[in-house]
N, C-alpha and C positions, 0 to 999 in steps of 0.2 A: 400132173401138173404140180402137185404137192413134192414129189420126187425132185423135180427140177429146181424148186425153190430151195429144198434142203441142199441139193447139190451146189446150188450156187452159192449159198452161205458158206459151205464148206471150202469152196474155192476161194471166196473172198477173205475168209479166215486164213487160209494158207497163204494168200498173197500178202496180207498184213504181217503174218508171222514172218515171212521171208524178208520184207521190208524192215522189220524190227532186227532181224538178224543182220541184215546188211548194215544198219545204222550201229549195230554194236560192233561189227567188224571194223567199221570206220573209226569208231571211237577207240577201240583196241589197237588199231594201228597207229593212230595219233599218240596214245599213250605209249607205245614201244618206240616211236621216234624221239618222244620227250625222255624217256628212260634211258635210251642210248646216248643223247645227248648229256644227260646228268652223269652217266657212267663215264663218258669220255672225259668230262670235266673234273670228275673225282679222281680218275687215273691220273690226269695231269697234276692235280694238288698233290697226290701221293708221291708222284715222281719228284715234284719240287720240294716236298718235305723231306724226302728220302736223302735228295742231294743237299739240302741245308743241314740235316742231322749229320750227314757224313762229313761235311765241311767243318762244322762245329766239333765234331769228335776228333778230326785230325788236329784242329787247332788246340783242343784240351790235351791231347796227347803230347804235342809239340811244347806247350806250356808246362806240362808235368816233367818232361825231360829236361827242360831248362831249368826248372826249379831244382830237380834233383842234381843237375850239375852243379848249381849254386851251393847247395847244401854240402855236396861232396867236397867242393872248394873250401867251404867254410871249415869243415871237419878237417881237412888237410892242413889248412892254415893254424887251426888251434893245435893239432897234433905236432906240426913244425914248431910252434911257439913253446909248447911243453917239453919237447925234446931238446930244445936249446940249452946250452949251459948258461947258468945265471952268470951275469956279468960281474956281481960282487965278489 
């Protein structure tokens, strides 16, 4: 009779252990779903930021080229004025 009681306790313990394992699996699956959603959102944010940086970089390069052209024009104008013969 004692052996049956011990066996019953072991079986009950195993059942509880499996229930706890199942709860842990459910919790981990929920966490995986949440992490996948966070990962998707972060990837979206990264793509958006990369596009923004690319757009800003192109704008800065364009502005740099325009500024360079203006400076070149100013230098050419100054050279032209210096190379002109004096009117006096």
